[in-house]
C-alpha positions in Angstrom: -10.3 23.4 3.8 -11.7 20.6 6.2 -9.9 16.8 6.1 -10.7 14.9 3.3 -8.6 11.3 3.4 -9.1 11.4 -1.0 -7.2 15.1 -0.4 -4.6 13.7 1.7 -3.9 10.5 -0.4 -3.4 13.5 -3.6 -0.9 14.9 -1.9 0.8 11.7 -0.3 0.7 10.1 -3.4 2.4 12.4 -5.6 5.7 13.6 -2.9 7.7 10.7 -3.8 7.8 11.5 -7.5 8.4 15.0 -6.4 11.4 14.6 -4.3 12.7 12.5 -7.0 12.3 14.5 -9.4 13.8 17.4 -7.6 16.7 15.0 -6.0 18.0 11.8 -8.0 21.2 12.6 -9.7 22.4 15.5 -7.9 25.6 16.2 -7.1 26.9 15.7 -3.4 27.0 19.4 -3.2 23.1 19.8 -3.7 22.6 17.0 -2.0 24.5 17.6 1.0 24.8 20.9 1.4 22.8 23.0 4.5 22.0 26.4 6.2 24.9 26.0 8.5 25.4 24.1 11.5 22.7 22.2 12.7 20.4 22.3 10.1 19.5 19.4 7.9 20.7 18.8 4.0 18.7 17.5 1.5 19.8 14.1 1.8 19.1 14.4 6.1 15.2 15.5 5.1 14.9 12.1 3.3 15.7 10.2 5.8 13.7 12.1 8.0 10.9 11.1 6.3 11.9 7.6 5.7 12.1 6.9 9.7 9.0 9.3 9.6 7.2 6.5 6.9 8.3 3.5 8.8 7.8 4.7 12.2 5.5 7.5 13.1 2.1 7.9 10.8 0.8 4.4 10.3 2.2 3.0 13.6 0.2 5.7 15.4 -3.0 5.2 13.1 -2.8 1.8 14.1 -2.6 2.9 18.0 -5.3 5.6 17.6 -7.3 2.6 16.3 -6.7 0.1 18.7 -8.5 2.6 21.1 -7.1 0.7 23.9 -3.5 1.1 23.4 -3.7 4.8 21.7 -0.8 6.0 23.8 1.7 6.9 20.4 5.7 5.8 21.5 7.6 8.8 21.6 9.3 9.9 18.1 13.4 10.3 17.7 13.1 13.3 15.0 16.7 13.0 14.8 17.1 9.7 14.5 18.1 9.6 10.5 21.5 11.9 11.5 22.8 8.2 12.0 21.0 5.6 10.5 21.1 6.8 6.7 24.4 8.9 6.9 25.9 6.6 4.6 23.1 5.9 2.4 23.1 6.9 -1.4 20.4 9.6 -1.8 18.8 7.5 -5.2 18.6 4.4 -2.8 17.1 6.8 -0.1 14.5 7.8 -2.7 13.5 3.9 -3.9 13.4 3.6 0.1 10.7 6.8 0.4 9.1 5.3 -2.5 8.5 1.5 -1.7 7.5 2.6 1.8 5.4 5.8 1.0 3.6 2.9 -1.6 3.2 0.2 1.7 1.8 3.2 3.7 -0.6 4.3 0.9 -1.9 0.5 0.4 -2.2 0.2 4.0 -4.3 3.3 4.7 -6.7 2.1 1.8 -7.7 -1.0 3.3 -9.1 0.9 6.3 -12.6 2.7 6.5 -12.2 6.0 7.8 -15.6 6.9 8.9 -16.2 9.9 10.5 -16.3 8.0 14.0 -12.9 6.7 13.8 -11.5 10.4 12.0 -13.1 11.6 15.1 -11.2 8.8 17.6 -7.7 9.6 19.2 -4.1 8.6 20.6 -2.4 10.1 22.8 0.7 11.9 22.0 3.7 12.7 24.4 4.1 15.9 23.9 0.4 17.1 22.7 -1.9 15.6 24.2 -4.7 14.2 22.8 -5.0 14.5 19.2 -7.8 12.9 16.3 -7.1 10.5 13.7 -8.0 13.0 11.2 -5.3 15.7 12.8 -2.3 13.1 12.6 -3.5 12.4 8.7 -3.8 16.0 7.8 -0.2 16.8 9.8 1.3 14.0 7.4 0.2 15.7 4.7 1.4 19.2 6.0 4.5 17.2 7.1 5.2 16.5 3.3 5.0 20.0 2.2 6.5 21.3 4.7 10.0 18.9 4.2 9.6 19.8 0.2 9.4 23.4 1.3 12.8 22.9 3.4 14.3 21.1 0.8 13.9 23.3 -1.8 14.9 26.6 0.6 18.4 24.5 1.4 19.1 24.6 -2.2 18.1 28.0 -2.9 20.3 28.8 0.0 23.1 27.3 -1.3 23.1 30.2 -4.0 22.3 32.6 -1.9 25.7 35.1 -2.6 25.7 34.0 -5.8 22.6 35.4 -6.8 24.2 39.3 -6.0 21.5 42.0 -5.7 18.5 39.5 -7.4 18.9 38.3 -3.5 16.5 40.9 -2.2 13.5 39.5 -4.6 13.8 35.8 -4.2 11.3 35.9 -1.0 13.0 31.7 -0.5 16.5 33.4 0.4 14.7 35.5 3.0 12.8 33.2 4.6 14.1 32.3 8.2 15.7 29.0 9.1 
């Protein structure tokens, strides 16, 4: 499947509702459970998605479109560990939903022609990346973290499922 802005927006628009349905009102045991030392709980993942929304996708899109100032600012993938640790999860769900609505509104105001989608920015680690690659990555990043949250939730019952563990692929995947 080739990149298509409308297809990207289909996924990006749904992510906040998916996370709200999955996480809203869950007990602290579910929300703060993880896969072991130095792994992320659903709460931490949600903080990461908010920080990404505010500091990654649209800011980098703007850098690419500016053409003259297209070097990306390094992104702190761990900022959420301190920024949102004491914020209630339901507040984070609202914050993410609001931030995503703002990002999609901004995206909707930009005419993304083939020429613009081929413009590049300079990632500090990856080098030149195109706007279409950035937008594709934004989409897959959402899906990756939805998958991660589902896996972390499932891991909380890894010992409780007994012999059925062998039939549950989500429990077999490596961290």
